All heavy atoms as atom14 arrays in JSON, in Angstrom:
{
  "sequence": "MKYCDIFCEHAEFPSKDALDGACRREVSLYCKLLERLVLKNSPCKAGINEESDK",
  "atom14_mask": [
    [1, 1, 1, 1, 1, 1, 1, 1, 0, 0, 0, 0, 0, 0],
    [1, 1, 1, 1, 1, 1, 1, 1, 1, 0, 0, 0, 0, 0],
    [1, 1, 1, 1, 1, 1, 1, 1, 1, 1, 1, 1, 0, 0],
    [1, 1, 1, 1, 1, 1, 0, 0, 0, 0, 0, 0, 0, 0],
    [1, 1, 1, 1, 1, 1, 1, 1, 0, 0, 0, 0, 0, 0],
    [1, 1, 1, 1, 1, 1, 1, 1, 0, 0, 0, 0, 0, 0],
    [1, 1, 1, 1, 1, 1, 1, 1, 1, 1, 1, 0, 0, 0],
    [1, 1, 1, 1, 1, 1, 0, 0, 0, 0, 0, 0, 0, 0],
    [1, 1, 1, 1, 1, 1, 1, 1, 1, 0, 0, 0, 0, 0],
    [1, 1, 1, 1, 1, 1, 1, 1, 1, 1, 0, 0, 0, 0],
    [1, 1, 1, 1, 1, 0, 0, 0, 0, 0, 0, 0, 0, 0],
    [1, 1, 1, 1, 1, 1, 1, 1, 1, 0, 0, 0, 0, 0],
    [1, 1, 1, 1, 1, 1, 1, 1, 1, 1, 1, 0, 0, 0],
    [1, 1, 1, 1, 1, 1, 1, 0, 0, 0, 0, 0, 0, 0],
    [1, 1, 1, 1, 1, 1, 0, 0, 0, 0, 0, 0, 0, 0],
    [1, 1, 1, 1, 1, 1, 1, 1, 1, 0, 0, 0, 0, 0],
    [1, 1, 1, 1, 1, 1, 1, 1, 0, 0, 0, 0, 0, 0],
    [1, 1, 1, 1, 1, 0, 0, 0, 0, 0, 0, 0, 0, 0],
    [1, 1, 1, 1, 1, 1, 1, 1, 0, 0, 0, 0, 0, 0],
    [1, 1, 1, 1, 1, 1, 1, 1, 0, 0, 0, 0, 0, 0],
    [1, 1, 1, 1, 0, 0, 0, 0, 0, 0, 0, 0, 0, 0],
    [1, 1, 1, 1, 1, 0, 0, 0, 0, 0, 0, 0, 0, 0],
    [1, 1, 1, 1, 1, 1, 0, 0, 0, 0, 0, 0, 0, 0],
    [1, 1, 1, 1, 1, 1, 1, 1, 1, 1, 1, 0, 0, 0],
    [1, 1, 1, 1, 1, 1, 1, 1, 1, 1, 1, 0, 0, 0],
    [1, 1, 1, 1, 1, 1, 1, 1, 1, 0, 0, 0, 0, 0],
    [1, 1, 1, 1, 1, 1, 1, 0, 0, 0, 0, 0, 0, 0],
    [1, 1, 1, 1, 1, 1, 0, 0, 0, 0, 0, 0, 0, 0],
    [1, 1, 1, 1, 1, 1, 1, 1, 0, 0, 0, 0, 0, 0],
    [1, 1, 1, 1, 1, 1, 1, 1, 1, 1, 1, 1, 0, 0],
    [1, 1, 1, 1, 1, 1, 0, 0, 0, 0, 0, 0, 0, 0],
    [1, 1, 1, 1, 1, 1, 1, 1, 1, 0, 0, 0, 0, 0],
    [1, 1, 1, 1, 1, 1, 1, 1, 0, 0, 0, 0, 0, 0],
    [1, 1, 1, 1, 1, 1, 1, 1, 0, 0, 0, 0, 0, 0],
    [1, 1, 1, 1, 1, 1, 1, 1, 1, 0, 0, 0, 0, 0],
    [1, 1, 1, 1, 1, 1, 1, 1, 1, 1, 1, 0, 0, 0],
    [1, 1, 1, 1, 1, 1, 1, 1, 0, 0, 0, 0, 0, 0],
    [1, 1, 1, 1, 1, 1, 1, 0, 0, 0, 0, 0, 0, 0],
    [1, 1, 1, 1, 1, 1, 1, 1, 0, 0, 0, 0, 0, 0],
    [1, 1, 1, 1, 1, 1, 1, 1, 1, 0, 0, 0, 0, 0],
    [1, 1, 1, 1, 1, 1, 1, 1, 0, 0, 0, 0, 0, 0],
    [1, 1, 1, 1, 1, 1, 0, 0, 0, 0, 0, 0, 0, 0],
    [1, 1, 1, 1, 1, 1, 1, 0, 0, 0, 0, 0, 0, 0],
    [1, 1, 1, 1, 1, 1, 0, 0, 0, 0, 0, 0, 0, 0],
    [1, 1, 1, 1, 1, 1, 1, 1, 1, 0, 0, 0, 0, 0],
    [1, 1, 1, 1, 1, 0, 0, 0, 0, 0, 0, 0, 0, 0],
    [1, 1, 1, 1, 0, 0, 0, 0, 0, 0, 0, 0, 0, 0],
    [1, 1, 1, 1, 1, 1, 1, 1, 0, 0, 0, 0, 0, 0],
    [1, 1, 1, 1, 1, 1, 1, 1, 0, 0, 0, 0, 0, 0],
    [1, 1, 1, 1, 1, 1, 1, 1, 1, 0, 0, 0, 0, 0],
    [1, 1, 1, 1, 1, 1, 1, 1, 1, 0, 0, 0, 0, 0],
    [1, 1, 1, 1, 1, 1, 0, 0, 0, 0, 0, 0, 0, 0],
    [1, 1, 1, 1, 1, 1, 1, 1, 0, 0, 0, 0, 0, 0],
    [1, 1, 1, 1, 1, 1, 1, 1, 1, 0, 0, 0, 0, 0]
  ],
  "atom14_positions": [
    [[0.8, -1.18, -0.06], [0.05, 0.03, -0.04], [0.9, 1.21, 0.04], [1.89, 1.29, 0.65], [-0.9, -0.03, 1.27], [-1.73, 1.26, 1.27], [-2.88, 1.31, 2.81], [-4.03, 0.05, 2.27], [0.0, 0.0, 0.0], [0.0, 0.0, 0.0], [0.0, 0.0, 0.0], [0.0, 0.0, 0.0], [0.0, 0.0, 0.0], [0.0, 0.0, 0.0]],
    [[0.53, 2.21, -0.76], [1.24, 3.42, -0.85], [0.54, 4.55, -0.04], [-0.73, 4.5, -0.04], [1.42, 3.92, -2.33], [2.24, 5.17, -2.48], [2.59, 5.43, -3.9], [3.26, 6.63, -4.08], [4.72, 6.56, -4.16], [0.0, 0.0, 0.0], [0.0, 0.0, 0.0], [0.0, 0.0, 0.0], [0.0, 0.0, 0.0], [0.0, 0.0, 0.0]],
    [[1.3, 5.4, 0.53], [0.73, 6.48, 1.36], [1.08, 7.81, 0.73], [2.09, 7.93, 0.09], [1.23, 6.37, 2.79], [0.82, 5.21, 3.52], [1.48, 4.01, 3.54], [-0.4, 5.23, 4.25], [1.01, 2.85, 4.17], [-0.86, 4.1, 4.92], [-0.13, 2.94, 4.91], [-0.64, 1.84, 5.41], [0.0, 0.0, 0.0], [0.0, 0.0, 0.0]],
    [[0.12, 8.78, 0.93], [0.36, 10.09, 0.36], [1.44, 10.78, 1.12], [1.23, 11.1, 2.37], [-0.93, 10.89, 0.37], [-0.81, 12.43, -0.43], [0.0, 0.0, 0.0], [0.0, 0.0, 0.0], [0.0, 0.0, 0.0], [0.0, 0.0, 0.0], [0.0, 0.0, 0.0], [0.0, 0.0, 0.0], [0.0, 0.0, 0.0], [0.0, 0.0, 0.0]],
    [[2.52, 11.18, 0.5], [3.51, 12.03, 1.23], [4.2, 12.87, 0.11], [3.93, 12.76, -1.1], [4.55, 11.12, 1.94], [5.32, 10.13, 0.98], [5.48, 10.4, -0.1], [5.69, 9.11, 1.49], [0.0, 0.0, 0.0], [0.0, 0.0, 0.0], [0.0, 0.0, 0.0], [0.0, 0.0, 0.0], [0.0, 0.0, 0.0], [0.0, 0.0, 0.0]],
    [[5.14, 13.76, 0.57], [5.66, 14.72, -0.36], [6.64, 14.03, -1.39], [6.99, 14.67, -2.36], [6.36, 15.87, 0.44], [6.6, 17.05, -0.44], [7.59, 15.37, 1.15], [5.48, 17.63, -1.21], [0.0, 0.0, 0.0], [0.0, 0.0, 0.0], [0.0, 0.0, 0.0], [0.0, 0.0, 0.0], [0.0, 0.0, 0.0], [0.0, 0.0, 0.0]],
    [[7.03, 12.83, -1.15], [7.89, 12.17, -2.12], [7.14, 11.59, -3.36], [7.82, 11.28, -4.32], [8.61, 11.01, -1.34], [9.48, 11.4, -0.22], [9.13, 11.22, 1.06], [10.58, 12.26, -0.44], [9.91, 11.71, 2.13], [11.36, 12.71, 0.52], [11.02, 12.43, 1.91], [0.0, 0.0, 0.0], [0.0, 0.0, 0.0], [0.0, 0.0, 0.0]],
    [[5.87, 11.6, -3.31], [5.06, 11.18, -4.41], [5.23, 12.23, -5.55], [5.16, 13.4, -5.31], [3.59, 10.97, -4.09], [2.55, 10.52, -5.51], [0.0, 0.0, 0.0], [0.0, 0.0, 0.0], [0.0, 0.0, 0.0], [0.0, 0.0, 0.0], [0.0, 0.0, 0.0], [0.0, 0.0, 0.0], [0.0, 0.0, 0.0], [0.0, 0.0, 0.0]],
    [[5.39, 11.68, -6.75], [5.46, 12.58, -7.98], [4.32, 13.47, -8.25], [4.38, 14.45, -8.94], [5.92, 11.82, -9.16], [4.82, 10.87, -9.63], [5.19, 9.98, -10.8], [5.95, 9.01, -10.6], [4.78, 10.24, -11.93], [0.0, 0.0, 0.0], [0.0, 0.0, 0.0], [0.0, 0.0, 0.0], [0.0, 0.0, 0.0], [0.0, 0.0, 0.0]],
    [[3.08, 13.02, -7.65], [1.84, 13.75, -7.9], [1.52, 14.72, -6.77], [0.51, 15.37, -6.85], [0.77, 12.74, -8.12], [0.94, 11.72, -9.17], [1.0, 12.09, -10.5], [1.23, 10.45, -9.13], [1.2, 11.0, -11.19], [1.4, 9.96, -10.38], [0.0, 0.0, 0.0], [0.0, 0.0, 0.0], [0.0, 0.0, 0.0], [0.0, 0.0, 0.0]],
    [[2.35, 14.76, -5.74], [2.07, 15.6, -4.56], [2.85, 16.85, -4.59], [3.94, 16.92, -5.07], [2.36, 14.8, -3.28], [0.0, 0.0, 0.0], [0.0, 0.0, 0.0], [0.0, 0.0, 0.0], [0.0, 0.0, 0.0], [0.0, 0.0, 0.0], [0.0, 0.0, 0.0], [0.0, 0.0, 0.0], [0.0, 0.0, 0.0], [0.0, 0.0, 0.0]],
    [[2.18, 17.86, -4.01], [2.95, 19.18, -3.84], [2.2, 19.93, -2.73], [1.12, 19.55, -2.36], [2.9, 20.03, -5.13], [1.51, 20.45, -5.64], [1.62, 21.24, -6.93], [2.55, 20.96, -7.72], [0.79, 21.96, -7.13], [0.0, 0.0, 0.0], [0.0, 0.0, 0.0], [0.0, 0.0, 0.0], [0.0, 0.0, 0.0], [0.0, 0.0, 0.0]],
    [[2.88, 20.87, -2.15], [2.33, 21.58, -1.09], [1.19, 22.46, -1.64], [1.3, 23.01, -2.78], [3.32, 22.52, -0.4], [4.3, 21.76, 0.47], [5.56, 21.61, 0.17], [3.79, 21.15, 1.66], [6.44, 20.93, 0.98], [4.69, 20.41, 2.43], [6.02, 20.29, 2.13], [0.0, 0.0, 0.0], [0.0, 0.0, 0.0], [0.0, 0.0, 0.0]],
    [[0.03, 22.55, -0.97], [-1.01, 23.39, -1.53], [-0.65, 24.83, -1.51], [0.15, 25.37, -0.58], [-2.2, 23.14, -0.59], [-1.54, 22.65, 0.68], [-0.29, 21.95, 0.34], [0.0, 0.0, 0.0], [0.0, 0.0, 0.0], [0.0, 0.0, 0.0], [0.0, 0.0, 0.0], [0.0, 0.0, 0.0], [0.0, 0.0, 0.0], [0.0, 0.0, 0.0]],
    [[-1.27, 25.63, -2.43], [-1.08, 26.99, -2.43], [-1.74, 27.68, -1.32], [-2.73, 27.15, -0.71], [-1.63, 27.58, -3.78], [-3.0, 27.55, -3.83], [0.0, 0.0, 0.0], [0.0, 0.0, 0.0], [0.0, 0.0, 0.0], [0.0, 0.0, 0.0], [0.0, 0.0, 0.0], [0.0, 0.0, 0.0], [0.0, 0.0, 0.0], [0.0, 0.0, 0.0]],
    [[-1.3, 28.89, -0.84], [-1.92, 29.55, 0.23], [-3.42, 29.84, -0.08], [-4.3, 29.91, 0.83], [-1.21, 30.84, 0.44], [0.09, 30.66, 1.26], [0.64, 31.97, 1.65], [1.94, 31.68, 2.38], [2.5, 32.99, 3.01], [0.0, 0.0, 0.0], [0.0, 0.0, 0.0], [0.0, 0.0, 0.0], [0.0, 0.0, 0.0], [0.0, 0.0, 0.0]],
    [[-3.73, 30.07, -1.37], [-5.16, 30.35, -1.79], [-6.07, 29.15, -1.51], [-7.23, 29.28, -1.31], [-5.25, 30.7, -3.2], [-4.42, 32.06, -3.55], [-4.14, 32.69, -2.6], [-4.16, 32.21, -4.74], [0.0, 0.0, 0.0], [0.0, 0.0, 0.0], [0.0, 0.0, 0.0], [0.0, 0.0, 0.0], [0.0, 0.0, 0.0], [0.0, 0.0, 0.0]],
    [[-5.49, 28.0, -1.5], [-6.29, 26.76, -1.38], [-6.62, 26.41, 0.15], [-7.51, 25.63, 0.46], [-5.53, 25.51, -1.95], [0.0, 0.0, 0.0], [0.0, 0.0, 0.0], [0.0, 0.0, 0.0], [0.0, 0.0, 0.0], [0.0, 0.0, 0.0], [0.0, 0.0, 0.0], [0.0, 0.0, 0.0], [0.0, 0.0, 0.0], [0.0, 0.0, 0.0]],
    [[-5.86, 27.09, 1.0], [-6.09, 26.83, 2.41], [-7.11, 27.68, 3.07], [-7.13, 28.92, 2.9], [-4.78, 26.92, 3.19], [-3.6, 26.05, 2.65], [-2.35, 26.31, 3.34], [-4.0, 24.65, 2.74], [0.0, 0.0, 0.0], [0.0, 0.0, 0.0], [0.0, 0.0, 0.0], [0.0, 0.0, 0.0], [0.0, 0.0, 0.0], [0.0, 0.0, 0.0]],
    [[-8.02, 27.18, 3.75], [-9.12, 27.95, 4.43], [-9.01, 28.06, 5.91], [-9.96, 28.53, 6.62], [-10.46, 27.39, 4.09], [-10.67, 25.97, 4.66], [-9.77, 25.46, 5.26], [-11.74, 25.42, 4.4], [0.0, 0.0, 0.0], [0.0, 0.0, 0.0], [0.0, 0.0, 0.0], [0.0, 0.0, 0.0], [0.0, 0.0, 0.0], [0.0, 0.0, 0.0]],
    [[-7.82, 27.73, 6.55], [-7.71, 27.83, 7.94], [-7.88, 26.45, 8.6], [-7.3, 26.18, 9.56], [0.0, 0.0, 0.0], [0.0, 0.0, 0.0], [0.0, 0.0, 0.0], [0.0, 0.0, 0.0], [0.0, 0.0, 0.0], [0.0, 0.0, 0.0], [0.0, 0.0, 0.0], [0.0, 0.0, 0.0], [0.0, 0.0, 0.0], [0.0, 0.0, 0.0]],
    [[-8.73, 25.57, 8.0], [-8.9, 24.23, 8.53], [-7.72, 23.34, 8.18], [-7.34, 22.42, 8.82], [-10.21, 23.7, 8.05], [0.0, 0.0, 0.0], [0.0, 0.0, 0.0], [0.0, 0.0, 0.0], [0.0, 0.0, 0.0], [0.0, 0.0, 0.0], [0.0, 0.0, 0.0], [0.0, 0.0, 0.0], [0.0, 0.0, 0.0], [0.0, 0.0, 0.0]],
    [[-7.2, 23.58, 6.99], [-6.13, 22.8, 6.47], [-4.79, 23.55, 6.75], [-4.73, 24.78, 6.66], [-6.17, 22.61, 4.98], [-7.64, 21.67, 4.46], [0.0, 0.0, 0.0], [0.0, 0.0, 0.0], [0.0, 0.0, 0.0], [0.0, 0.0, 0.0], [0.0, 0.0, 0.0], [0.0, 0.0, 0.0], [0.0, 0.0, 0.0], [0.0, 0.0, 0.0]],
    [[-3.76, 22.85, 7.02], [-2.47, 23.36, 7.2], [-1.5, 22.63, 6.36], [-1.71, 21.5, 6.0], [-2.04, 23.22, 8.68], [-2.99, 23.84, 9.64], [-2.25, 24.91, 10.49], [-3.02, 25.43, 11.54], [-3.71, 26.55, 11.44], [-3.67, 27.3, 10.43], [-4.5, 26.97, 12.51], [0.0, 0.0, 0.0], [0.0, 0.0, 0.0], [0.0, 0.0, 0.0]],
    [[-0.42, 23.29, 5.93], [0.59, 22.68, 5.15], [1.06, 21.41, 5.67], [1.52, 20.45, 4.95], [1.78, 23.61, 4.79], [1.41, 24.73, 3.98], [2.56, 25.64, 3.71], [2.27, 26.77, 2.9], [2.41, 26.9, 1.68], [2.95, 25.92, 0.93], [2.03, 28.01, 0.96], [0.0, 0.0, 0.0], [0.0, 0.0, 0.0], [0.0, 0.0, 0.0]],
    [[1.18, 21.25, 7.02], [1.73, 20.1, 7.62], [0.76, 18.85, 7.48], [1.15, 17.77, 7.73], [2.0, 20.29, 9.14], [3.11, 21.33, 9.36], [2.62, 22.77, 9.28], [1.41, 23.03, 9.4], [3.45, 23.63, 9.05], [0.0, 0.0, 0.0], [0.0, 0.0, 0.0], [0.0, 0.0, 0.0], [0.0, 0.0, 0.0], [0.0, 0.0, 0.0]],
    [[-0.52, 19.04, 7.28], [-1.47, 17.95, 7.29], [-2.12, 17.68, 5.97], [-2.85, 16.69, 5.85], [-2.61, 18.08, 8.39], [-1.92, 18.1, 9.75], [-3.42, 19.3, 8.17], [0.0, 0.0, 0.0], [0.0, 0.0, 0.0], [0.0, 0.0, 0.0], [0.0, 0.0, 0.0], [0.0, 0.0, 0.0], [0.0, 0.0, 0.0], [0.0, 0.0, 0.0]],
    [[-1.95, 18.5, 5.02], [-2.56, 18.29, 3.68], [-1.6, 18.52, 2.56], [-0.7, 19.35, 2.7], [-3.81, 19.16, 3.44], [-3.42, 20.56, 3.52], [0.0, 0.0, 0.0], [0.0, 0.0, 0.0], [0.0, 0.0, 0.0], [0.0, 0.0, 0.0], [0.0, 0.0, 0.0], [0.0, 0.0, 0.0], [0.0, 0.0, 0.0], [0.0, 0.0, 0.0]],
    [[-1.77, 17.85, 1.45], [-1.02, 17.99, 0.25], [-1.96, 18.09, -0.86], [-3.16, 17.65, -0.77], [-0.12, 16.76, 0.03], [1.02, 16.55, 1.06], [1.57, 15.22, 0.83], [2.1, 17.6, 0.94], [0.0, 0.0, 0.0], [0.0, 0.0, 0.0], [0.0, 0.0, 0.0], [0.0, 0.0, 0.0], [0.0, 0.0, 0.0], [0.0, 0.0, 0.0]],
    [[-1.5, 18.74, -1.93], [-2.3, 18.83, -3.19], [-1.91, 17.67, -4.09], [-0.73, 17.54, -4.41], [-2.11, 20.18, -3.91], [-2.97, 20.28, -5.11], [-4.25, 20.53, -5.06], [-2.42, 20.02, -6.4], [-5.15, 20.63, -6.15], [-3.28, 20.09, -7.53], [-4.58, 20.36, -7.47], [-5.33, 20.52, -8.5], [0.0, 0.0, 0.0], [0.0, 0.0, 0.0]],
    [[-2.83, 16.79, -4.46], [-2.55, 15.77, -5.37], [-2.91, 16.22, -6.78], [-4.06, 16.5, -7.01], [-3.53, 14.51, -5.01], [-3.28, 13.16, -6.19], [0.0, 0.0, 0.0], [0.0, 0.0, 0.0], [0.0, 0.0, 0.0], [0.0, 0.0, 0.0], [0.0, 0.0, 0.0], [0.0, 0.0, 0.0], [0.0, 0.0, 0.0], [0.0, 0.0, 0.0]],
    [[-1.85, 16.33, -7.66], [-2.09, 16.81, -9.04], [-2.93, 15.71, -9.79], [-3.59, 16.14, -10.74], [-0.71, 16.97, -9.67], [0.07, 18.12, -9.02], [1.39, 18.36, -9.71], [2.34, 17.44, -9.27], [3.74, 17.68, -9.78], [0.0, 0.0, 0.0], [0.0, 0.0, 0.0], [0.0, 0.0, 0.0], [0.0, 0.0, 0.0], [0.0, 0.0, 0.0]],
    [[-2.75, 14.46, -9.43], [-3.49, 13.4, -10.13], [-5.01, 13.47, -9.82], [-5.85, 13.38, -10.71], [-2.93, 12.13, -9.78], [-3.35, 10.83, -10.6], [-2.95, 11.02, -12.06], [-2.82, 9.52, -10.06], [0.0, 0.0, 0.0], [0.0, 0.0, 0.0], [0.0, 0.0, 0.0], [0.0, 0.0, 0.0], [0.0, 0.0, 0.0], [0.0, 0.0, 0.0]],
    [[-5.39, 13.72, -8.58], [-6.73, 13.82, -8.22], [-7.34, 15.22, -8.36], [-8.49, 15.44, -8.23], [-6.92, 13.3, -6.77], [-6.7, 11.85, -6.54], [-6.79, 11.55, -5.03], [-7.54, 10.95, -7.35], [0.0, 0.0, 0.0], [0.0, 0.0, 0.0], [0.0, 0.0, 0.0], [0.0, 0.0, 0.0], [0.0, 0.0, 0.0], [0.0, 0.0, 0.0]],
    [[-6.36, 16.24, -8.41], [-6.79, 17.6, -8.5], [-7.52, 18.08, -7.34], [-8.46, 18.75, -7.48], [-7.47, 17.99, -9.8], [-6.74, 17.6, -11.01], [-7.45, 17.93, -12.27], [-8.68, 18.1, -12.27], [-6.81, 18.01, -13.41], [0.0, 0.0, 0.0], [0.0, 0.0, 0.0], [0.0, 0.0, 0.0], [0.0, 0.0, 0.0], [0.0, 0.0, 0.0]],
    [[-7.03, 17.74, -6.1], [-7.67, 18.08, -4.82], [-6.69, 17.95, -3.72], [-5.71, 17.22, -3.81], [-8.93, 17.35, -4.61], [-8.7, 15.88, -4.35], [-10.13, 15.24, -4.14], [-10.1, 13.79, -3.91], [-10.07, 13.14, -2.83], [-10.19, 13.88, -1.68], [-9.97, 11.88, -2.73], [0.0, 0.0, 0.0], [0.0, 0.0, 0.0], [0.0, 0.0, 0.0]],
    [[-7.03, 18.48, -2.51], [-6.28, 18.28, -1.32], [-6.56, 16.92, -0.77], [-7.71, 16.5, -0.81], [-6.72, 19.39, -0.3], [-6.27, 20.88, -0.61], [-6.9, 21.8, 0.48], [-4.77, 20.99, -0.72], [0.0, 0.0, 0.0], [0.0, 0.0, 0.0], [0.0, 0.0, 0.0], [0.0, 0.0, 0.0], [0.0, 0.0, 0.0], [0.0, 0.0, 0.0]],
    [[-5.5, 16.35, -0.26], [-5.62, 15.02, 0.4], [-4.81, 15.09, 1.71], [-3.91, 15.9, 1.9], [-5.06, 13.93, -0.47], [-5.9, 13.77, -1.66], [-3.61, 14.15, -0.84], [0.0, 0.0, 0.0], [0.0, 0.0, 0.0], [0.0, 0.0, 0.0], [0.0, 0.0, 0.0], [0.0, 0.0, 0.0], [0.0, 0.0, 0.0], [0.0, 0.0, 0.0]],
    [[-5.21, 14.21, 2.66], [-4.49, 14.18, 3.92], [-3.1, 13.55, 3.78], [-2.93, 12.5, 3.19], [-5.23, 13.37, 4.91], [-6.6, 13.96, 5.37], [-7.36, 12.99, 6.29], [-6.35, 15.24, 6.2], [0.0, 0.0, 0.0], [0.0, 0.0, 0.0], [0.0, 0.0, 0.0], [0.0, 0.0, 0.0], [0.0, 0.0, 0.0], [0.0, 0.0, 0.0]],
    [[-2.11, 14.25, 4.23], [-0.73, 13.76, 4.25], [-0.67, 12.47, 5.06], [-1.28, 12.35, 6.1], [0.11, 14.81, 4.81], [1.61, 14.5, 4.81], [2.44, 15.61, 5.42], [3.81, 15.15, 5.68], [4.55, 16.27, 6.39], [0.0, 0.0, 0.0], [0.0, 0.0, 0.0], [0.0, 0.0, 0.0], [0.0, 0.0, 0.0], [0.0, 0.0, 0.0]],
    [[0.11, 11.54, 4.57], [0.35, 10.25, 5.14], [-0.93, 9.26, 5.25], [-0.91, 8.33, 5.94], [0.94, 10.36, 6.67], [2.21, 11.07, 6.54], [3.09, 10.84, 5.64], [2.5, 11.94, 7.54], [0.0, 0.0, 0.0], [0.0, 0.0, 0.0], [0.0, 0.0, 0.0], [0.0, 0.0, 0.0], [0.0, 0.0, 0.0], [0.0, 0.0, 0.0]],
    [[-1.94, 9.63, 4.43], [-3.07, 8.79, 4.4], [-2.86, 7.82, 3.2], [-2.02, 7.99, 2.3], [-4.38, 9.59, 4.11], [-4.32, 10.26, 2.87], [0.0, 0.0, 0.0], [0.0, 0.0, 0.0], [0.0, 0.0, 0.0], [0.0, 0.0, 0.0], [0.0, 0.0, 0.0], [0.0, 0.0, 0.0], [0.0, 0.0, 0.0], [0.0, 0.0, 0.0]],
    [[-3.65, 6.72, 3.22], [-3.45, 5.85, 2.08], [-3.81, 6.55, 0.71], [-4.63, 7.41, 0.67], [-4.55, 4.73, 2.37], [-4.68, 4.76, 3.89], [-4.56, 6.17, 4.18], [0.0, 0.0, 0.0], [0.0, 0.0, 0.0], [0.0, 0.0, 0.0], [0.0, 0.0, 0.0], [0.0, 0.0, 0.0], [0.0, 0.0, 0.0], [0.0, 0.0, 0.0]],
    [[-3.07, 6.17, -0.31], [-3.24, 6.74, -1.59], [-4.63, 6.66, -2.18], [-5.23, 5.46, -2.33], [-2.17, 6.17, -2.6], [-2.33, 6.85, -4.18], [0.0, 0.0, 0.0], [0.0, 0.0, 0.0], [0.0, 0.0, 0.0], [0.0, 0.0, 0.0], [0.0, 0.0, 0.0], [0.0, 0.0, 0.0], [0.0, 0.0, 0.0], [0.0, 0.0, 0.0]],
    [[-5.24, 7.73, -2.4], [-6.71, 7.68, -2.99], [-6.66, 7.57, -4.47], [-7.77, 7.27, -5.09], [-7.41, 9.03, -2.57], [-7.5, 9.26, -1.06], [-8.56, 8.49, -0.39], [-8.78, 8.94, 1.01], [-9.03, 7.85, 1.9], [0.0, 0.0, 0.0], [0.0, 0.0, 0.0], [0.0, 0.0, 0.0], [0.0, 0.0, 0.0], [0.0, 0.0, 0.0]],
    [[-5.46, 7.7, -5.11], [-5.51, 7.64, -6.52], [-5.31, 6.19, -7.08], [-5.23, 5.91, -8.27], [-4.25, 8.49, -7.05], [0.0, 0.0, 0.0], [0.0, 0.0, 0.0], [0.0, 0.0, 0.0], [0.0, 0.0, 0.0], [0.0, 0.0, 0.0], [0.0, 0.0, 0.0], [0.0, 0.0, 0.0], [0.0, 0.0, 0.0], [0.0, 0.0, 0.0]],
    [[-5.22, 5.27, -6.15], [-5.19, 3.78, -6.46], [-3.74, 3.43, -6.91], [-3.58, 2.37, -7.51], [0.0, 0.0, 0.0], [0.0, 0.0, 0.0], [0.0, 0.0, 0.0], [0.0, 0.0, 0.0], [0.0, 0.0, 0.0], [0.0, 0.0, 0.0], [0.0, 0.0, 0.0], [0.0, 0.0, 0.0], [0.0, 0.0, 0.0], [0.0, 0.0, 0.0]],
    [[-2.7, 4.2, -6.6], [-1.31, 3.92, -6.92], [-0.87, 2.97, -5.84], [-0.98, 3.33, -4.65], [-0.52, 5.19, -6.99], [-1.05, 6.08, -8.1], [0.95, 4.86, -7.23], [-0.37, 7.48, -8.11], [0.0, 0.0, 0.0], [0.0, 0.0, 0.0], [0.0, 0.0, 0.0], [0.0, 0.0, 0.0], [0.0, 0.0, 0.0], [0.0, 0.0, 0.0]],
    [[-0.22, 1.95, -6.12], [0.36, 1.1, -5.1], [1.9, 0.92, -5.38], [2.31, 1.18, -6.45], [-0.39, -0.29, -4.98], [-0.3, -1.02, -6.36], [0.72, -1.08, -6.93], [-1.45, -1.66, -6.57], [0.0, 0.0, 0.0], [0.0, 0.0, 0.0], [0.0, 0.0, 0.0], [0.0, 0.0, 0.0], [0.0, 0.0, 0.0], [0.0, 0.0, 0.0]],
    [[2.56, 0.45, -4.36], [4.05, 0.37, -4.49], [4.49, -0.54, -5.6], [5.53, -0.34, -6.2], [4.64, -0.03, -3.13], [4.48, 0.97, -2.08], [4.98, 0.61, -0.7], [5.34, -0.62, -0.55], [4.85, 1.39, 0.23], [0.0, 0.0, 0.0], [0.0, 0.0, 0.0], [0.0, 0.0, 0.0], [0.0, 0.0, 0.0], [0.0, 0.0, 0.0]],
    [[3.71, -1.67, -5.79], [4.11, -2.58, -6.77], [4.09, -2.01, -8.16], [5.0, -2.34, -9.03], [3.19, -3.85, -6.78], [3.38, -4.75, -5.59], [2.7, -4.14, -4.3], [1.68, -3.49, -4.51], [3.13, -4.41, -3.21], [0.0, 0.0, 0.0], [0.0, 0.0, 0.0], [0.0, 0.0, 0.0], [0.0, 0.0, 0.0], [0.0, 0.0, 0.0]],
    [[3.21, -1.12, -8.49], [3.05, -0.53, -9.81], [4.19, 0.53, -10.03], [4.36, 1.02, -11.12], [1.69, 0.03, -10.06], [1.39, 1.13, -9.19], [0.0, 0.0, 0.0], [0.0, 0.0, 0.0], [0.0, 0.0, 0.0], [0.0, 0.0, 0.0], [0.0, 0.0, 0.0], [0.0, 0.0, 0.0], [0.0, 0.0, 0.0], [0.0, 0.0, 0.0]],
    [[4.7, 1.01, -8.94], [5.77, 2.1, -9.02], [7.13, 1.51, -9.33], [8.08, 2.22, -9.69], [5.9, 2.9, -7.72], [4.67, 3.69, -7.45], [3.89, 4.0, -8.5], [4.49, 4.2, -6.32], [0.0, 0.0, 0.0], [0.0, 0.0, 0.0], [0.0, 0.0, 0.0], [0.0, 0.0, 0.0], [0.0, 0.0, 0.0], [0.0, 0.0, 0.0]],
    [[7.28, 0.22, -9.25], [8.6, -0.39, -9.51], [8.87, -0.71, -10.91], [7.97, -0.89, -11.71], [8.74, -1.67, -8.63], [8.74, -1.34, -7.13], [8.88, -2.67, -6.38], [8.8, -2.27, -4.89], [8.77, -3.45, -4.05], [0.0, 0.0, 0.0], [0.0, 0.0, 0.0], [0.0, 0.0, 0.0], [0.0, 0.0, 0.0], [0.0, 0.0, 0.0]]
  ]
}
């Protein structure tokens, strides 16, 4: 199982405009593949697993 973290090629820190006070850079990342904010260190919601990354 793959987890969402900053090392993923599809992850980046969210822009300040995307944050509404409830999200902080430390707990959310922007997934370019899903085009939305996701929880950092949560299981990958895009269906990417470690076996397919090899």
